[in-house]
C-alpha positions as a printed NumPy array, in Angstrom:
array([[-32.162,  11.237, -16.978],
       [-33.447,  11.719, -13.424],
       [-30.16 ,  10.487, -11.967],
       [-28.181,  12.854, -14.188],
       [-30.438,  15.757, -13.207],
       [-29.981,  14.934,  -9.517],
       [-26.208,  14.823,  -9.929],
       [-26.194,  18.197, -11.68 ],
       [-28.465,  19.676,  -9.029],
       [-26.243,  18.394,  -6.234],
       [-23.181,  19.866,  -8.01 ],
       [-24.873,  23.274,  -8.278],
       [-25.892,  23.088,  -4.613],
       [-22.262,  22.528,  -3.628],
       [-21.114,  25.354,  -5.917],
       [-23.962,  27.648,  -4.899],
       [-22.413,  29.222,  -1.757],
       [-19.138,  29.932,  -3.579],
       [-20.916,  31.372,  -6.629],
       [-23.073,  33.613,  -4.427],
       [-20.099,  34.913,  -2.429],
       [-17.981,  35.307,  -5.567],
       [-20.738,  37.311,  -7.225],
       [-21.396,  39.518,  -4.186],
       [-17.781,  40.259,  -3.262],
       [-15.939,  40.055,  -6.612],
       [-18.188,  40.485,  -9.653],
       [-20.499,  43.156,  -8.194],
       [-17.697,  45.365,  -6.736],
       [-15.624,  45.112,  -9.93 ],
       [-18.659,  45.942, -12.053],
       [-19.534,  48.869,  -9.768],
       [-15.961,  50.192,  -9.991],
       [-16.019,  50.035, -13.786],
       [-19.356,  51.88 , -13.925],
       [-18.295,  54.519, -11.376],
       [-15.029,  55.122, -13.245],
       [-17.076,  56.864, -15.95 ],
       [-18.761,  59.201, -13.447],
       [-18.045,  62.044, -11.058],
       [-19.1  ,  60.777,  -7.629],
       [-18.262,  62.639,  -4.416],
       [-20.264,  60.238,  -2.148],
       [-22.775,  63.023,  -1.383],
       [-24.424,  63.795,  -4.695],
       [-25.677,  61.291,  -7.223],
       [-23.026,  60.04 ,  -9.671],
       [-22.96 ,  62.079, -12.873],
       [-21.741,  60.547, -16.142],
       [-18.572,  62.19 , -17.524],
       [-17.381,  59.505, -19.948],
       [-13.625,  58.965, -20.189],
       [-12.752,  62.188, -18.376],
       [-11.35 ,  60.396, -15.3  ],
       [ -8.993,  58.344, -17.464],
       [ -7.946,  61.426, -19.457],
       [ -7.225,  63.307, -16.215],
       [ -5.263,  60.339, -14.875],
       [ -2.937,  60.292, -17.892],
       [ -2.657,  64.01 , -18.589],
       [ -3.338,  66.042, -15.424],
       [ -2.457,  63.859, -12.443],
       [  1.179,  64.874, -11.957],
       [  1.542,  62.796,  -8.772],
       [  0.454,  59.679, -10.66 ],
       [  2.903,  60.109, -13.542],
       [  5.853,  61.43 , -11.489],
       [  5.641,  59.318,  -8.345],
       [  2.869,  56.724,  -8.138],
       [  3.438,  54.864, -11.409],
       [  7.292,  54.793, -11.19 ],
       [  7.121,  53.772,  -7.526],
       [  4.635,  51.005,  -8.323],
       [  6.788,  49.645, -11.164],
       [  9.945,  49.759,  -9.031],
       [  8.211,  48.123,  -6.07 ],
       [  6.607,  45.438,  -8.264],
       [  9.879,  44.561, -10.018],
       [ 11.737,  44.222,  -6.708],
       [  9.086,  42.516,  -4.593],
       [  7.258,  40.401,  -7.198],
       [ 10.129,  38.412,  -8.777],
       [ 12.186,  38.718,  -5.588],
       [  9.474,  37.272,  -3.354],
       [  8.64 ,  34.605,  -5.931],
       [ 12.239,  33.416,  -6.299],
       [ 12.733,  33.587,  -2.545],
       [  9.617,  31.454,  -1.996],
       [ 10.812,  28.82 ,  -4.46 ],
       [ 14.352,  28.802,  -3.062],
       [ 13.203,  28.423,   0.549],
       [ 10.661,  25.76 ,  -0.436],
       [ 13.399,  23.818,  -2.227],
       [ 15.749,  24.13 ,   0.749],
       [ 13.053,  22.893,   3.137],
       [ 12.361,  19.931,   0.895],
       [ 15.935,  18.761,   1.497],
       [ 15.546,  18.393,   5.279],
       [ 13.68 ,  15.777,   7.295],
       [  9.98 ,  16.022,   8.093],
       [  9.944,  17.379,  11.665],
       [ 12.452,  20.233,  11.157],
       [ 10.766,  21.027,   7.83 ],
       [  7.369,  21.397,   9.523],
       [  8.738,  23.745,  12.167],
       [ 10.71 ,  25.861,   9.684],
       [  7.751,  26.07 ,   7.291],
       [  5.556,  27.329,  10.122],
       [  8.201,  29.894,  11.08 ],
       [  8.438,  31.186,   7.507],
       [  4.679,  31.194,   6.957],
       [  3.682,  32.82 ,  10.253],
       [  4.603,  36.436,   9.242],
       [  1.966,  36.344,   6.496],
       [ -0.679,  35.528,   9.13 ],
       [  0.331,  38.266,  11.58 ],
       [  1.189,  41.096,   9.179],
       [ -0.633,  43.874,  11.046],
       [  0.725,  42.96 ,  14.479],
       [  4.236,  42.353,  13.151],
       [  4.186,  45.688,  11.34 ],
       [  3.488,  47.559,  14.56 ],
       [  5.578,  45.549,  16.98 ],
       [  8.634,  44.677,  14.891],
       [  9.18 ,  47.03 ,  11.974],
       [  8.101,  50.277,  13.62 ],
       [ 10.166,  49.397,  16.68 ],
       [ 13.18 ,  48.433,  14.579],
       [ 13.022,  51.568,  12.413],
       [ 11.814,  53.999,  15.08 ],
       [ 13.066,  57.517,  14.445],
       [ 14.219,  58.186,  18.028],
       [ 17.274,  56.934,  19.854],
       [ 15.322,  54.053,  21.383],
       [ 14.738,  52.389,  18.002],
       [ 16.775,  49.227,  17.646],
       [ 18.534,  50.254,  14.439],
       [ 19.24 ,  53.82 ,  15.581],
       [ 20.439,  52.629,  19.002],
       [ 22.814,  50.11 ,  17.424],
       [ 24.245,  52.579,  14.932],
       [ 24.648,  55.255,  17.616],
       [ 26.424,  52.794,  19.888],
       [ 28.79 ,  51.771,  17.088],
       [ 29.464,  55.415,  16.204],
       [ 28.188,  55.02 ,  12.643],
       [ 25.738,  57.92 ,  13.099],
       [ 25.724,  60.82 ,  15.563],
       [ 21.996,  61.513,  15.707],
       [ 18.876,  59.367,  15.142],
       [ 17.61 ,  58.969,  11.584],
       [ 13.912,  59.267,  10.767],
       [ 13.879,  56.034,   8.766],
       [ 10.182,  55.797,   7.926],
       [  9.794,  59.537,   7.347],
       [ 12.761,  59.888,   5.013],
       [ 12.114,  59.756,   1.244],
       [ 15.521,  58.076,   0.841],
       [ 14.841,  55.115,   3.149],
       [ 11.084,  54.495,   3.023],
       [ 11.017,  52.52 ,  -0.233],
       [ 13.898,  50.154,   0.721],
       [ 12.216,  49.509,   4.079],
       [  8.921,  48.776,   2.295],
       [ 10.679,  46.258,   0.032],
       [ 12.42 ,  44.514,   2.945],
       [  9.248,  44.296,   5.033],
       [  7.189,  43.01 ,   2.102],
       [  9.746,  40.334,   1.194],
       [  9.782,  39.22 ,   4.833],
       [  5.997,  38.928,   4.676],
       [  5.818,  37.252,   1.252],
       [  6.031,  33.605,   2.375],
       [  2.285,  32.967,   2.13 ],
       [  0.121,  30.329,   0.464],
       [  2.233,  30.505,  -2.701],
       [  5.257,  29.376,  -0.687],
       [  3.262,  26.493,   0.827],
       [  1.999,  25.474,  -2.624],
       [  5.554,  25.348,  -3.965],
       [  6.707,  23.308,  -0.989],
       [  3.857,  20.851,  -1.495],
       [  4.616,  20.64 ,  -5.213],
       [  8.287,  19.842,  -4.633],
       [  7.501,  17.213,  -1.995],
       [  5.013,  15.461,  -4.296],
       [  7.48 ,  14.961,  -7.16 ],
       [  8.198,  11.297,  -7.772],
       [ 11.729,  10.564,  -6.524],
       [ 12.216,   8.057,  -9.332],
       [ 12.237,  10.955, -11.801],
       [ 15.443,  12.252, -10.236],
       [ 17.056,   8.827, -10.453],
       [ 16.061,   8.557, -14.117],
       [ 17.384,  12.059, -14.736],
       [ 20.829,  11.221, -13.399],
       [ 20.878,   8.111, -15.577],
       [ 19.999,  10.277, -18.618],
       [ 22.835,  12.73 , -18.039],
       [ 21.968,  15.21 , -15.267],
       [ 25.168,  16.009, -13.377],
       [ 24.341,  18.532, -10.633],
       [ 21.528,  19.952,  -8.469],
       [ 21.047,  23.02 , -10.663],
       [ 20.271,  20.855, -13.696],
       [ 18.034,  18.74 , -11.486],
       [ 15.979,  21.778, -10.501],
       [ 15.827,  23.195, -14.042],
       [ 14.996,  20.014, -15.952],
       [ 12.962,  18.02 , -13.397],
       [ 11.729,  20.047, -10.419],
       [ 10.307,  23.094, -12.203],
       [  8.65 ,  21.214, -15.131],
       [  7.108,  18.723, -12.659],
       [  5.391,  21.405, -10.562],
       [  4.117,  23.906, -13.118],
       [  0.623,  24.167, -11.539],
       [  2.166,  25.145,  -8.196],
       [  4.559,  27.537,  -9.951],
       [  1.61 ,  29.155, -11.733],
       [ -0.361,  29.475,  -8.505],
       [  2.644,  30.962,  -6.725],
       [  3.216,  33.44 ,  -9.567],
       [ -0.409,  34.619,  -9.533],
       [ -0.379,  34.975,  -5.74 ],
       [  2.905,  36.898,  -5.965],
       [  1.39 ,  39.315,  -8.499],
       [ -1.755,  39.897,  -6.438],
       [  0.159,  40.139,  -3.159],
       [  2.664,  42.6  ,  -4.604],
       [  0.019,  45.079,  -5.738],
       [ -1.987,  44.645,  -2.538],
       [  1.043,  45.38 ,  -0.361],
       [  0.96 ,  49.115,  -1.045],
       [ -0.596,  49.854,   2.346],
       [  2.711,  49.   ,   3.963],
       [  4.087,  52.449,   3.116],
       [  1.182,  54.189,   4.836],
       [  1.458,  51.92 ,   7.881],
       [  5.177,  52.601,   8.197],
       [  5.066,  56.37 ,   7.649],
       [  1.671,  56.946,   9.28 ],
       [  0.536,  59.311,   6.514],
       [ -1.251,  59.118,   3.184],
       [  0.251,  60.446,   0.94 ],
       [  3.587,  59.127,   2.141],
       [  6.43 ,  61.642,   2.756],
       [  7.155,  63.412,  -0.544],
       [  5.273,  60.566,  -2.293],
       [  8.384,  58.413,  -1.855],
       [  6.364,  55.303,  -0.979],
       [  3.135,  56.165,  -2.768],
       [  1.803,  53.219,  -4.786],
       [ -1.352,  52.692,  -6.823],
       [ -3.362,  51.322,  -3.93 ],
       [ -2.4  ,  54.349,  -1.807],
       [ -3.48 ,  56.641,  -4.648],
       [ -6.866,  54.899,  -4.698],
       [ -7.284,  55.305,  -0.932],
       [ -6.155,  58.942,  -1.13 ],
       [ -8.783,  59.938,  -3.691],
       [-11.494,  57.584,  -2.485],
       [-11.419,  57.974,   1.303],
       [ -9.575,  61.265,   1.882],
       [-10.67 ,  63.445,  -1.066],
       [-13.977,  61.573,  -1.548],
       [-13.643,  61.47 ,  -5.318],
       [-14.947,  57.942,  -5.764],
       [-15.272,  58.222,  -9.537],
       [-11.601,  59.039,  -9.997],
       [-10.562,  56.433,  -7.429],
       [-12.604,  53.857,  -9.353],
       [-10.75 ,  54.76 , -12.556],
       [ -7.402,  54.225, -10.819],
       [ -8.644,  50.898,  -9.432],
       [ -9.652,  49.775, -12.935],
       [ -6.126,  50.597, -14.143],
       [ -4.727,  48.557, -11.249],
       [ -7.055,  45.676, -12.16 ],
       [ -5.822,  45.743, -15.762],
       [ -2.188,  45.734, -14.631],
       [ -2.788,  42.729, -12.357],
       [ -4.632,  40.955, -15.172],
       [ -1.749,  41.591, -17.57 ],
       [  0.863,  40.208, -15.17 ],
       [ -1.364,  37.215, -14.403],
       [ -1.635,  36.444, -18.133],
       [  2.154,  36.647, -18.357],
       [  2.446,  34.158, -15.485],
       [ -0.025,  31.874, -17.258],
       [  2.059,  31.993, -20.456],
       [  5.183,  31.071, -18.496],
       [  3.808,  28.286, -16.32 ],
       [  0.424,  27.313, -17.763],
       [ -0.109,  24.04 , -19.565],
       [  0.511,  24.456, -23.294],
       [ -2.203,  21.989, -24.308]])
């Protein structure tokens, strides 16, 4: 009994720091957001309870949300989420086919943008899509005679969303990509040999019938990280355009809407309601990923 108690105590001591940090930075903020979503709170006066009014206003009176924010978020999520996920798996599979030293270098090259997102955003993307003649894209197109005057790429409602998608896909090779690469490399090679004996005839069948079923935990982790990363990437539109709201709301996503009401208009109650909606959307997509790649037993 004493030994069992000591083992349990040691387990709780190891888990203690994580549980404390998880409670302070996840459970408490989420709980506070849910509570504040039922109040009017302008950060100056005390929060006043208004019930479901914030949610009613979000669905019935917030024209920007229904006309721009929600459609933009769905479009962005459908392009970046599955696109980044499939791109991560495809690149991980390609890297698994090369030898160890080149694979290590290439994996570092692909992973490094996710570690230097802020710097890369300023140095690379804003320089590439600069609206004057010195921008790399404008200078190239002017030199080739494709255009006759510089285009304001990041200020144009027609180009901002495509640029956001491209930049986010470029930055999407994060820990989910590394997990997929590790999962593919840890598959027993004998399974492929047995598969070809049982009737597999090409690499596509090999991937579908052996690779993916053998790395479902890594596929699940990558899917969840893709969902979370997609909905967290909304700041990219503000960083590119330099304004919140983005020009004509062309790149306005849910996370930008939260920042707009919370830190510009100081309506923390309404911003909390929008954040709760975002949390529910992420939870729904995460459950879908679990149904697709989670263990059935």
